Backbone as a printed PyTorch tensor [residue, N CA C, xyz], in Angstrom:
tensor([[[ 86.4840, 141.8340,  63.8150],
         [ 87.2040, 143.0010,  63.7270],
         [ 88.7080, 142.5490,  63.7780]],

        [[ 89.4550, 143.0750,  62.8470],
         [ 90.9370, 142.6900,  62.7740],
         [ 91.7030, 143.9340,  63.2230]],

        [[ 92.7890, 143.5020,  63.9320],
         [ 93.6680, 144.4910,  64.4970],
         [ 94.8890, 144.5130,  63.6360]],

        [[ 95.3500, 145.5760,  63.2380],
         [ 96.5640, 145.6840,  62.4370],
         [ 97.7890, 145.9370,  63.3040]],

        [[ 98.6240, 144.9890,  63.2380],
         [ 99.8800, 145.1610,  63.9860],
         [100.9730, 146.1890,  63.5360]],

        [[100.7030, 146.5260,  62.4070],
         [101.6730, 147.6320,  61.9020],
         [102.7160, 146.9270,  61.1090]],

        [[102.8860, 145.5990,  61.2050],
         [103.8930, 144.9010,  60.5410],
         [103.5070, 144.4860,  59.1420]],

        [[104.4540, 144.7460,  58.2270],
         [104.0340, 144.3520,  56.8190],
         [104.3060, 142.8540,  56.6860]],

        [[103.3780, 142.2150,  55.9360],
         [103.6200, 140.8450,  55.6750],
         [104.4960, 140.8120,  54.3360]],

        [[105.2760, 139.7160,  54.3390],
         [106.3150, 139.6390,  53.1630],
         [105.4200, 139.3830,  51.9090]],

        [[105.8570, 140.0510,  50.8960],
         [105.1620, 139.9530,  49.6410],
         [105.2110, 138.5780,  49.0190]],

        [[104.2780, 138.0200,  48.4780],
         [104.1890, 136.8990,  47.7700],
         [104.2600, 135.5920,  48.6260]],

        [[104.3610, 135.8170,  49.9680],
         [104.3730, 134.6200,  50.8430],
         [103.0950, 134.5780,  51.7390]],

        [[102.1350, 133.9070,  51.3180],
         [101.0450, 133.7060,  52.1260],
         [100.9510, 132.3830,  52.7550]],

        [[100.5240, 132.2630,  54.0070],
         [100.5930, 130.9760,  54.6390],
         [ 99.1720, 130.4680,  54.6760]],

        [[ 98.9480, 129.3360,  54.1460],
         [ 97.6790, 128.7370,  54.1280],
         [ 97.5300, 127.8510,  55.3660]],

        [[ 96.5630, 127.9380,  56.0820],
         [ 96.3610, 127.1020,  57.3050],
         [ 95.8850, 125.7560,  56.8520]],

        [[ 96.5570, 124.7650,  57.2150],
         [ 96.1670, 123.4880,  57.0260],
         [ 95.4850, 122.8460,  58.1850]],

        [[ 94.6930, 121.8760,  57.8300],
         [ 93.8240, 121.1280,  58.8040],
         [ 94.7120, 120.0080,  59.4150]],

        [[ 96.0350, 119.8360,  59.0340],
         [ 96.8290, 118.7190,  59.6360],
         [ 96.9620, 118.8840,  61.0460]],

        [[ 97.1550, 120.1040,  61.6750],
         [ 97.3410, 120.2520,  63.0030],
         [ 96.2040, 119.8580,  63.8730]],

        [[ 95.0140, 120.3030,  63.3380],
         [ 93.7910, 119.7890,  64.0340],
         [ 93.4900, 118.2800,  63.9040]],

        [[ 93.9420, 117.7990,  62.7680],
         [ 93.8240, 116.3340,  62.5540],
         [ 94.7690, 115.5900,  63.6120]],

        [[ 95.9490, 116.1040,  63.7890],
         [ 96.9050, 115.4760,  64.7630],
         [ 96.3940, 115.5960,  66.2330]],

        [[ 95.6990, 116.6590,  66.5650],
         [ 95.1400, 116.6230,  67.9050],
         [ 94.0550, 115.7710,  68.0260]],

        [[ 93.2460, 115.5330,  66.9950],
         [ 92.0820, 114.7080,  67.0070],
         [ 92.5390, 113.3190,  67.1890]],

        [[ 93.6690, 112.9110,  66.5850],
         [ 94.2230, 111.5500,  66.6090],
         [ 94.7480, 111.3400,  67.9860]],

        [[ 95.4160, 112.3540,  68.5460],
         [ 95.9430, 112.1700,  70.0540],
         [ 94.7620, 111.9630,  70.9830]],

        [[ 93.7200, 112.7560,  70.7850],
         [ 92.5310, 112.5910,  71.6170],
         [ 91.8520, 111.1710,  71.5420]],

        [[ 91.8120, 110.7940,  70.2730],
         [ 91.1450, 109.4770,  70.0340],
         [ 92.0330, 108.4200,  70.6220]],

        [[ 93.3860, 108.4020,  70.4850],
         [ 94.2390, 107.4170,  71.0990],
         [ 94.1270, 107.3290,  72.6210]],

        [[ 94.2010, 108.5830,  73.2930],
         [ 94.0580, 108.7710,  74.6490],
         [ 92.6710, 108.2010,  75.1870]],

        [[ 91.7090, 108.4140,  74.4640],
         [ 90.3670, 107.8700,  74.7310],
         [ 90.3220, 106.3290,  74.6910]],

        [[ 90.9570, 105.7280,  73.7650],
         [ 90.9600, 104.3200,  73.5860],
         [ 91.8530, 103.7680,  74.7610]],

        [[ 92.8720, 104.3740,  75.0140],
         [ 93.7560, 103.8930,  76.0060],
         [ 93.1360, 103.8490,  77.4060]],

        [[ 92.3670, 104.8050,  77.5900],
         [ 91.8410, 105.0030,  79.0830],
         [ 90.3570, 104.4850,  79.2700]],

        [[ 89.6690, 104.0570,  78.0890],
         [ 88.3180, 103.6150,  78.1550],
         [ 88.2680, 102.1770,  78.5960]],

        [[ 87.2820, 101.9110,  79.3290],
         [ 87.0100, 100.4090,  79.8060],
         [ 88.1480,  99.7600,  80.3820]],

        [[ 88.9290, 100.3960,  81.1590],
         [ 90.0150,  99.7020,  81.8810],
         [ 91.3810, 100.0050,  81.2120]],

        [[ 92.3180,  99.2710,  81.9450],
         [ 93.7390,  99.3720,  81.4500],
         [ 94.0290,  98.4280,  80.3450]],

        [[ 95.0980,  98.7560,  79.5930],
         [ 95.3700,  97.7680,  78.4670],
         [ 96.0670,  96.6390,  79.1020]],

        [[ 96.8570,  96.7650,  80.1020],
         [ 97.6170,  95.6420,  80.7340],
         [ 96.9310,  95.4890,  82.1590]],

        [[ 95.9570,  94.6420,  82.2900],
         [ 95.2840,  94.4560,  83.5760],
         [ 96.2800,  94.0170,  84.6310]],

        [[ 97.2760,  93.1190,  84.4680],
         [ 98.1280,  92.5620,  85.6090],
         [ 99.0300,  93.6820,  86.1400]],

        [[ 99.1910,  94.8690,  85.3160],
         [100.1940,  95.8460,  85.7370],
         [ 99.3630,  96.7900,  86.8010]],

        [[ 98.0260,  96.7920,  86.8390],
         [ 97.4150,  97.7310,  87.6700],
         [ 97.6180,  97.3630,  89.2150]],

        [[ 97.1310,  96.2720,  89.5940],
         [ 97.2880,  95.8140,  91.0550],
         [ 97.7890,  94.3900,  91.0380]],

        [[ 99.0030,  94.1260,  91.0330],
         [ 99.5780,  92.8050,  90.9270],
         [ 99.2580,  91.9110,  92.1690]],

        [[ 99.1050,  92.6330,  93.3040],
         [ 98.8360,  91.8520,  94.5790],
         [ 97.3290,  91.3540,  94.8470]],

        [[ 96.4740,  91.9000,  93.9140],
         [ 95.1230,  91.4510,  94.0260],
         [ 94.7240,  90.3750,  93.0500]],

        [[ 93.7610,  89.5800,  93.2710],
         [ 93.3340,  88.6580,  92.2910],
         [ 92.5620,  89.2240,  91.1820]],

        [[ 92.3500,  88.4640,  90.0590],
         [ 91.7350,  89.0800,  88.8630],
         [ 90.2220,  89.5930,  89.2060]],

        [[ 89.5410,  88.9420,  90.1470],
         [ 88.1820,  89.3760,  90.4570],
         [ 88.0450,  90.8100,  91.0150]],

        [[ 89.0150,  91.2060,  91.6440],
         [ 89.0700,  92.4700,  92.2780],
         [ 89.8930,  93.4460,  91.7270]],

        [[ 90.4750,  93.2050,  90.5620],
         [ 91.3970,  93.9880,  89.8530],
         [ 90.7520,  95.2850,  89.3950]],

        [[ 91.3990,  96.4070,  89.6520],
         [ 90.8060,  97.6370,  89.2600],
         [ 91.9550,  98.5820,  88.7400]],

        [[ 91.5250,  99.3870,  87.7670],
         [ 92.5270, 100.3450,  87.1430],
         [ 92.1520, 101.7270,  87.3660]],

        [[ 91.4440, 102.0370,  88.3880],
         [ 90.9710, 103.4570,  88.8650],
         [ 92.2560, 104.1720,  89.2200]],

        [[ 92.2580, 105.5020,  88.9240],
         [ 93.4600, 106.3070,  89.2100],
         [ 93.8000, 106.1940,  90.7890]],

        [[ 92.7160, 106.1570,  91.6960],
         [ 93.0410, 106.0470,  93.0410],
         [ 93.8370, 104.8890,  93.3780]],

        [[ 93.5430, 103.7790,  92.7550],
         [ 94.2950, 102.5500,  93.0140],
         [ 95.5410, 102.4760,  92.3720]],

        [[ 95.5850, 102.9910,  91.0990],
         [ 96.8960, 103.0320,  90.3680],
         [ 97.9580, 103.7470,  91.0500]],

        [[ 97.5960, 104.9700,  91.6110],
         [ 98.6130, 105.8460,  92.1620],
         [ 98.5490, 105.8010,  93.7470]],

        [[ 97.8580, 104.8840,  94.2500],
         [ 97.9520, 104.6440,  95.7440],
         [ 97.4400, 105.8300,  96.5250]],

        [[ 96.5830, 106.5450,  96.0530],
         [ 95.9050, 107.6710,  96.7470],
         [ 95.0100, 107.1180,  97.8770]],

        [[ 95.1850, 107.7300,  99.0500],
         [ 94.2080, 107.2330, 100.1290],
         [ 92.7870, 107.5200,  99.6810]],

        [[ 91.8910, 106.7130, 100.2410],
         [ 90.3670, 106.9740, 100.1350],
         [ 90.0530, 108.1900, 100.8470]],

        [[ 89.0250, 108.8490, 100.4630],
         [ 88.4800, 109.9780, 101.1090],
         [ 88.1940, 109.7530, 102.6250]],

        [[ 88.7840, 110.5340, 103.3950],
         [ 88.6370, 110.3390, 104.8770],
         [ 89.6100, 109.4220, 105.4440]],

        [[ 90.4950, 108.9240, 104.6630],
         [ 91.5580, 107.9590, 105.2600],
         [ 92.8110, 108.7450, 105.3590]],

        [[ 93.4100, 108.5700, 106.4900],
         [ 94.7610, 109.1540, 106.7270],
         [ 95.7310, 107.9840, 106.6670]],

        [[ 96.9260, 108.2670, 106.2650],
         [ 97.9790, 107.2610, 106.4550],
         [ 99.3860, 107.9560, 106.9160]],

        [[100.1790, 107.2230, 107.6560],
         [101.3080, 107.7780, 108.2030],
         [102.3520, 106.7010, 108.3320]],

        [[103.6420, 107.1090, 107.9330],
         [104.7450, 106.1180, 108.1510],
         [105.3100, 106.2240, 109.4830]],

        [[105.4430, 105.0340, 110.1520],
         [105.8040, 105.0950, 111.6160],
         [106.8730, 103.9800, 111.8760]],

        [[107.3680, 103.9960, 113.0640],
         [108.3480, 103.0060, 113.4970],
         [107.4440, 102.0280, 114.2050]],

        [[107.4940, 100.8180, 113.9390],
         [106.6860,  99.7690, 114.6290],
         [107.6530,  98.8600, 115.4820]],

        [[107.2670,  98.7010, 116.7300],
         [108.0450,  97.6910, 117.5670],
         [107.0180,  96.7970, 118.1590]],

        [[107.3630,  95.8970, 119.0010],
         [106.4620,  94.8430, 119.5640],
         [106.5920,  94.7090, 121.0460]],

        [[105.4770,  94.3110, 121.7190],
         [105.4780,  94.1900, 123.1500],
         [104.6560,  92.9430, 123.4840]],

        [[104.8660,  92.5550, 124.7020],
         [104.1950,  91.2190, 125.2720],
         [103.6790,  91.5390, 126.5160]],

        [[102.8840,  90.6360, 127.0810],
         [102.3960,  90.7270, 128.5400],
         [103.6300,  90.7160, 129.4070]],

        [[104.7260,  89.9830, 129.0780],
         [105.8040,  89.9610, 130.1220],
         [106.6210,  91.2030, 130.0210]],

        [[106.6150,  91.9140, 128.7820],
         [107.3730,  93.1390, 128.6650],
         [106.9080,  94.2220, 129.4610]],

        [[105.5080,  94.1720, 129.8020],
         [104.9300,  95.2630, 130.5780],
         [104.9170,  94.8240, 131.9620]],

        [[105.6800,  93.8890, 132.3960],
         [105.7530,  93.5640, 133.8250],
         [104.8740,  92.6960, 134.4530]],

        [[104.0240,  91.8660, 133.6630],
         [102.9940,  91.0230, 134.1570],
         [103.5560,  89.5320, 134.1840]],

        [[103.2580,  88.7210, 135.1570],
         [103.5940,  87.3650, 135.2670],
         [102.9720,  86.6070, 134.1280]],

        [[103.3200,  85.3500, 134.0960],
         [102.5990,  84.4890, 133.0740],
         [101.1360,  84.2840, 133.2610]],

        [[100.6550,  84.4400, 134.4790],
         [ 99.2010,  84.2820, 134.7530],
         [ 98.4310,  85.5920, 134.5370]],

        [[ 99.0980,  86.7780, 134.9380],
         [ 98.3750,  87.9710, 134.8580],
         [ 98.2650,  88.6050, 133.4370]],

        [[ 97.2260,  89.4230, 133.1910],
         [ 97.1530,  90.0310, 131.8560],
         [ 97.3490,  91.5600, 132.0550]],

        [[ 97.9740,  92.1400, 131.2280],
         [ 98.1370,  93.7130, 131.3630],
         [ 96.8040,  94.3710, 131.1720]],

        [[ 96.5330,  95.4510, 131.6760],
         [ 95.3860,  96.3640, 131.3370],
         [ 95.8650,  97.5350, 130.5220]],

        [[ 95.1820,  97.8600, 129.4290],
         [ 95.4440,  98.7920, 128.5380],
         [ 95.0320, 100.1400, 129.0730]],

        [[ 95.4730, 101.1930, 128.3480],
         [ 95.0550, 102.6330, 128.8470],
         [ 93.5730, 102.8100, 128.6520]],

        [[ 92.9470, 102.0850, 127.8600],
         [ 91.5030, 102.2960, 127.6460],
         [ 90.6690, 101.4140, 128.7550]],

        [[ 91.3830, 100.7700, 129.6130],
         [ 90.7870,  99.9550, 130.6870],
         [ 90.5420,  98.5170, 130.5030]],

        [[ 90.7520,  98.0670, 129.2560],
         [ 90.3490,  96.5940, 128.8110],
         [ 91.7220,  95.8220, 129.1320]],

        [[ 91.3220,  94.5890, 129.3540],
         [ 92.5320,  93.5170, 129.5760],
         [ 93.0160,  93.2170, 128.1740]],

        [[ 94.3280,  93.0130, 128.1340],
         [ 95.0070,  92.5670, 126.7720],
         [ 95.1400,  91.0940, 126.8460]],

        [[ 94.0530,  90.4510, 126.1590],
         [ 94.1610,  88.9240, 126.0590],
         [ 95.1320,  88.6670, 124.8910]],

        [[ 95.7580,  87.4400, 125.0020],
         [ 96.8280,  87.0730, 123.8700],
         [ 96.3790,  87.1170, 122.6010]],

        [[ 95.1040,  86.8180, 122.1950],
         [ 94.5530,  86.8000, 120.8190],
         [ 94.1500,  88.1670, 120.2650]],

        [[ 94.2100,  89.1210, 121.0710],
         [ 93.8160,  90.5330, 120.7020],
         [ 94.6660,  91.2060, 119.7380]],

        [[ 94.1050,  91.7700, 118.7320],
         [ 94.9260,  92.7370, 117.7280],
         [ 94.8500,  94.0550, 118.3820]],

        [[ 95.8700,  94.3270, 119.1410],
         [ 95.9100,  95.7340, 119.8450],
         [ 97.2960,  96.4070, 119.5100]],

        [[ 97.2620,  97.7120, 119.5150],
         [ 98.5070,  98.4040, 119.5250],
         [ 98.5440,  99.5610, 120.5420]],

        [[ 99.7760,  99.9500, 120.9100],
         [ 99.9630, 101.2370, 121.7580],
         [100.6390, 102.1730, 120.7840]],

        [[100.1830, 103.5570, 120.9930],
         [100.7500, 104.4390, 120.1280],
         [101.4470, 105.4920, 120.8630]],

        [[102.4380, 106.1500, 120.2480],
         [102.9780, 107.3200, 120.9470],
         [102.1400, 108.5320, 121.1290]],

        [[102.1880, 109.3310, 122.1240],
         [101.2170, 110.4350, 122.3880],
         [101.1340, 111.4270, 121.2550]],

        [[102.1670, 111.6650, 120.3770],
         [102.0470, 112.4450, 119.2790],
         [101.1120, 112.0320, 118.2180]],

        [[100.8640, 110.7360, 118.0310],
         [ 99.9870, 110.2890, 117.0690],
         [ 98.4920, 110.6710, 117.4410]],

        [[ 98.2500, 110.8040, 118.7710],
         [ 96.8400, 111.2130, 119.2000],
         [ 96.7880, 112.6700, 119.0980]],

        [[ 97.8790, 113.4340, 119.6960],
         [ 97.7560, 114.8130, 119.7250],
         [ 97.9470, 115.5900, 118.3660]],

        [[ 98.7270, 115.0330, 117.5270],
         [ 99.0020, 115.8360, 116.2160],
         [ 98.4000, 115.0940, 115.0600]],

        [[ 98.1930, 113.8270, 115.0650],
         [ 97.7170, 113.1100, 113.8150],
         [ 96.3740, 112.5420, 113.8060]],

        [[ 95.5560, 112.8050, 114.8720],
         [ 94.2600, 112.5130, 114.8820],
         [ 93.8220, 111.0920, 115.3020]],

        [[ 94.7760, 110.3110, 115.8150],
         [ 94.3020, 108.9460, 116.2900],
         [ 93.5910, 109.0830, 117.5950]],

        [[ 92.8750, 108.1300, 118.0330],
         [ 92.2330, 108.1540, 119.2810],
         [ 92.1600, 106.7720, 119.9330]],

        [[ 92.1460, 106.6680, 121.2480],
         [ 91.8860, 105.3630, 121.8030],
         [ 90.6460, 104.7340, 121.2700]],

        [[ 90.7170, 103.4560, 121.2160],
         [ 89.6620, 102.5530, 120.6360],
         [ 89.2850, 102.7000, 119.1480]],

        [[ 90.1660, 103.4740, 118.4300],
         [ 90.0940, 103.5420, 117.0400],
         [ 90.8130, 102.3990, 116.2950]],

        [[ 90.3110, 102.0000, 115.1160],
         [ 91.0100, 100.8330, 114.5100],
         [ 91.8700, 101.3020, 113.3720]],

        [[ 92.9720, 100.6760, 113.2080],
         [ 93.8920, 101.0090, 112.0940],
         [ 94.2790,  99.8010, 111.3530]],

        [[ 94.7580, 100.0940, 110.1750],
         [ 95.2960,  99.0000, 109.2820],
         [ 96.7910,  99.1300, 109.2070]],

        [[ 97.4510,  98.0770, 109.4020],
         [ 98.9500,  98.1250, 109.3670],
         [ 99.4820,  97.3840, 108.0030]],

        [[100.1230,  98.0220, 107.1290],
         [100.6800,  97.5410, 105.9690],
         [101.4970,  96.2430, 106.2700]],

        [[101.1810,  95.1140, 105.6960],
         [101.9660,  93.9120, 105.8300],
         [101.3050,  92.9620, 106.8590]],

        [[100.4130,  93.4180, 107.5940],
         [ 99.8330,  92.5830, 108.6150],
         [ 98.1960,  92.4810, 108.1470]],

        [[ 97.7170,  91.3480, 108.4790],
         [ 96.1860,  91.0780, 108.2280],
         [ 95.3880,  91.6910, 109.3590]],

        [[ 94.1820,  92.1200, 108.9190],
         [ 93.1460,  92.5220, 109.8810],
         [ 93.3850,  93.9900, 110.3830]],

        [[ 92.5780,  94.3920, 111.2270],
         [ 92.6240,  95.7660, 111.9310],
         [ 93.0600,  95.6850, 113.3100]],

        [[ 93.7670,  96.6430, 113.7410],
         [ 94.2410,  96.6410, 114.9730],
         [ 93.6200,  97.8680, 115.8080]],

        [[ 93.3550,  97.6350, 117.0730],
         [ 92.6550,  98.5740, 117.9210],
         [ 93.6670,  99.4140, 118.7240]],

        [[ 93.5430, 100.6620, 118.6990],
         [ 94.4260, 101.4740, 119.5490],
         [ 93.9140, 101.3550, 120.9230]],

        [[ 94.6150, 100.6170, 121.8340],
         [ 94.2240, 100.3990, 123.2100],
         [ 95.1730, 100.9730, 124.2800]],

        [[ 96.4230, 101.2560, 123.9570],
         [ 97.2830, 101.6700, 124.9440],
         [ 98.2270, 102.8950, 124.4030]],

        [[ 98.8250, 103.5380, 125.3330],
         [ 99.6800, 104.6450, 125.0720],
         [101.1420, 104.3330, 125.4120]],

        [[102.0310, 104.7500, 124.6480],
         [103.4900, 104.6090, 124.8760],
         [103.9370, 105.7740, 125.6790]],

        [[105.2530, 105.6690, 126.1740],
         [105.8970, 106.8610, 126.8870],
         [106.0270, 108.0130, 125.9870]],

        [[106.0250, 109.1680, 126.4490],
         [106.1590, 110.4610, 125.6380],
         [107.4330, 110.6010, 124.9660]],

        [[108.5210, 109.7210, 125.3120],
         [109.7960, 109.9280, 124.6200],
         [109.7390, 109.3000, 123.2070]],

        [[108.7140, 108.6200, 122.9750],
         [108.5420, 107.9910, 121.5600],
         [107.7410, 108.9520, 120.6970]],

        [[108.2480, 108.9980, 119.4470],
         [107.4720, 109.9030, 118.4420],
         [107.2170, 109.1170, 117.1940]],

        [[106.1000, 109.1770, 116.5800],
         [105.6590, 108.4710, 115.3490],
         [105.9570, 107.0310, 115.4900]],

        [[105.5240, 106.3710, 116.6030],
         [105.8900, 105.0140, 117.0340],
         [104.6870, 104.2850, 117.4350]],

        [[104.5840, 103.0970, 116.9470],
         [103.4600, 102.2560, 117.5110],
         [104.1760, 100.9750, 118.0820]],

        [[103.4920, 100.3270, 119.0720],
         [103.9510,  99.0350, 119.7160],
         [102.7640,  98.0040, 119.4200]],

        [[103.1410,  96.9680, 118.6190],
         [102.1080,  95.9720, 118.3300],
         [102.1850,  94.8870, 119.3850]],

        [[100.9570,  94.5650, 119.9300],
         [100.8420,  93.5990, 121.0760],
         [100.9860,  92.2210, 120.5210]],

        [[101.9080,  91.4070, 121.0100],
         [102.0900,  90.0160, 120.6340],
         [101.6440,  89.0360, 121.6170]],

        [[100.7520,  89.4160, 122.5640],
         [100.3040,  88.5290, 123.6270],
         [101.4900,  87.9660, 124.3300]],

        [[101.4870,  86.6140, 124.3420],
         [102.6080,  85.9100, 125.1380],
         [103.6890,  85.4260, 124.2210]],

        [[103.6940,  85.8510, 122.9120],
         [104.7300,  85.3650, 122.0030],
         [106.0280,  86.1670, 122.0520]],

        [[106.7690,  85.9830, 123.0670],
         [108.0460,  86.6480, 123.1040],
         [108.9510,  86.5260, 122.0860]],

        [[109.0620,  85.3050, 121.5090],
         [109.8650,  84.9230, 120.3870],
         [109.4980,  85.7370, 119.1290]],

        [[108.1510,  85.7190, 118.9660],
         [107.6830,  86.4700, 117.7280],
         [107.9620,  87.9340, 117.9170]],

        [[107.7510,  88.3900, 119.0600],
         [108.0960,  89.9530, 119.3510],
         [109.5250,  90.2640, 119.0110]],

        [[110.4680,  89.3090, 119.4840],
         [111.8840,  89.6830, 119.2850],
         [112.2040,  89.5520, 117.7870]],

        [[111.5370,  88.5560, 117.1140],
         [111.7320,  88.4350, 115.6480],
         [111.2080,  89.6470, 114.9140]],

        [[110.1430,  90.1880, 115.3270],
         [109.5920,  91.4260, 114.7080],
         [110.6390,  92.5040, 114.8000]],

        [[111.1420,  92.7230, 115.9310],
         [112.1290,  93.7870, 116.1160],
         [111.6380,  95.2080, 116.0300]],

        [[112.2500,  95.9410, 115.1520],
         [111.9630,  97.3760, 114.8820],
         [111.7720,  97.5400, 113.3830]],

        [[110.6110,  98.0480, 112.8740],
         [110.4040,  98.1410, 111.4530],
         [109.7900,  99.5620, 111.1220]],

        [[109.9940,  99.9680, 110.0010],
         [109.2920, 101.2360, 109.4600],
         [108.2140, 100.6910, 108.5210]],

        [[106.9640, 101.1380, 108.7370],
         [105.7910, 100.8010, 107.9520],
         [104.8070, 101.8290, 107.9290]],

        [[103.7970, 101.6190, 107.2660],
         [102.7330, 102.5940, 107.1320],
         [101.3930, 102.0880, 107.6390]],

        [[100.7760, 102.9440, 108.6130],
         [ 99.4750, 102.6280, 109.0910],
         [ 98.4990, 103.5910, 108.4930]],

        [[ 97.2790, 103.0780, 108.3710],
         [ 96.2000, 103.9160, 107.8380],
         [ 94.8810, 103.7810, 108.6610]],

        [[ 94.0760, 104.8170, 108.6860],
         [ 92.8560, 104.7750, 109.5220],
         [ 91.9620, 105.7530, 108.9200]],

        [[ 90.6260, 105.5160, 109.1730],
         [ 89.5650, 106.4440, 108.6820],
         [ 89.2390, 107.5090, 109.8100]],

        [[ 89.7230, 108.7090, 109.5030],
         [ 89.5340, 109.7660, 110.6150],
         [ 88.1820, 110.2980, 110.5810]],

        [[ 87.4580, 110.1760, 109.3920],
         [ 86.0370, 110.6300, 109.4110],
         [ 85.1860, 109.7870, 110.3380]],

        [[ 85.5010, 108.3830, 110.3080],
         [ 84.6480, 107.5170, 111.1320],
         [ 84.7090, 107.9560, 112.6470]],

        [[ 86.0340, 108.1970, 113.0030],
         [ 86.1080, 108.6110, 114.5340],
         [ 85.5520, 110.0180, 114.7460]],

        [[ 85.6070, 110.8420, 113.7740],
         [ 84.7870, 112.2440, 113.9710],
         [ 83.3550, 112.0240, 114.0870]],

        [[ 82.8100, 111.1190, 113.3560],
         [ 81.4060, 110.9700, 113.4340],
         [ 80.9560, 110.2690, 114.6440]],

        [[ 81.8810, 109.3900, 115.2010],
         [ 81.4580, 108.6150, 116.4580],
         [ 81.4500, 109.6120, 117.6870]],

        [[ 82.3600, 110.7430, 117.6310],
         [ 82.4350, 111.7110, 118.6810],
         [ 81.2570, 112.5590, 118.8790]]])
């Protein structure tokens, strides 16, 4: 059924629909399909930091979206040692979770707001951008700190001083913690 708009068409001027517009859309779709099929055109541009064997061009990795269930947060990172918490060279500090902080341990202390507002928990593991391995949340900082972590350096006071204060991103799997509870 046609609806008449009441407007008269100009006499002698009829417009013939061409298939060129549908052709151009088909061409665009074809080019997009070729560009995004079977990986990226420029493999090294996808993830420069990884080796060729693990190179991936998935949108999640291209745009640095966190994996499902993973949380990330930008925090201030400081350092602490056994001596900075008042222990002598022989004694080892005890963390808030009750464990001894041995020098080789990958441990962090977190500000209370990270536990209360952001879903971290004692004994949970986190990844710290720029550092290898996972770090276990074993200690709590004073309530005056917000969005802050303290990285345990064991007895390496020079390394802790060199670390200083930095802003970096930590990430953790909050679904793993929820399933453990």
